[in-house]
N, C-alpha and C positions, 0 to 999 in steps of 0.2 A: 505494499499499499504505499503510494507515494504522498508525501506531505509538502507543504510549502517551505518547512525548514529543510527538507532534503533537496529541493530544487535550489535554496539559496547555497547549499553546501556544494551542489554540483556545479552551479554557475561560478562560485568562487574558486573551485578546482579548475575549471577550464580558464579562468583569468590568469591564475597562478602558473599554469602551464605555459601560456602564451609568454607571460614575463620571462619564464626560464628560457623558453626558445629564443626570444630575442636577446637575452643575456648571452646564452651560448654562441649565437651567430656573432655577436659583437666580439666575444672572446676569441673566436677563430680568426676573426679579421685582425685582431690585436696581436695574437700569437703568431700568425702568419707574417705581419709586418716585422715582427721582433725576429723571426727566424731569417727572413730575408736580409735584414740589417746584419745579423750575425754572420751570415755567409759573405756578405759584401765586405765586412771588416775583417775576414779571415779569422774568425774565432777558433778557439780550441776545438778539435774534432769531438772529443768527449762532450764538451758543453753543448756543441751544435747538436750532436745525437740526442741528447737530454731534452733540448728545446724541440727537436722534431718530434719525439716522443710526446711531449705536452701538447704539441699542435695535432697529433693523430688522436690523442685521447679527446681533445676538445671537439674534433670533427665527427667522433663517434656519438658523442651526445646529441647532436642535431637530429639524426634519424631517430633515436631513442625518443626523443622528446615529441617528435612528429606522431610516432606510434601511441604514446601515451595521450597525446592531444585528441587524436582521432577516436580512442576508446572513451575519453571522458565526454567528448562532444556527443557520441553515440548514446551515451548514458544521459546526458542532459536532455537529449532530444526524447528519448524514451520517458523519462519522468515528466517533461513538460506535456507530452502526448497524453499520458496517464492522468494528469490532473486536469487537463482540458475534457477529457471524457467523462471526468466527475464532475463537469459543469463548474470547476474553478478556474477561471480565466482572467480574473482582474487583480490588479495591485501591483505595485512597483517591482516585486520580485519577478512577476511573468514578463513585465517590459524589459527588466535587466537580462532575464534569461533569453528572450528572443534577440535583443541587440548583441549579446553575446555570441549567440548561435551564428548570426548574421557575420559578425566580426570575424569568427574563426573560419567560417566558409570562405570569405573574401580572402583571408590569410592563405588558404590552402590553394584558391584559385590563383593568386599571384605568385606563389611558390611553384606551381605546376607549370606556369606560363614562360 
């Protein structure tokens, strides 16, 4: 049985994962720039290898975040649909959930394009 509280939790989860995704994307950019700078300056091979490992680890987190976001989006949609079937359709929580769904779907469209 879905409740408005569950809807708020699932909406917040989606928002948090979107923030994480943006954070990881920025981290990848930052680490890639740092790695390129180290290569350019001729850094110690060991340090360079460690930096490349950091970059690879950051890059692995982006697809993981995408998978978690897809799962939480599906969960949010299911909860919203269940509440709408129970004739609970009004309130700020519902508008917040719908706007979050739209935001995440737009994010997926721009990522795929």
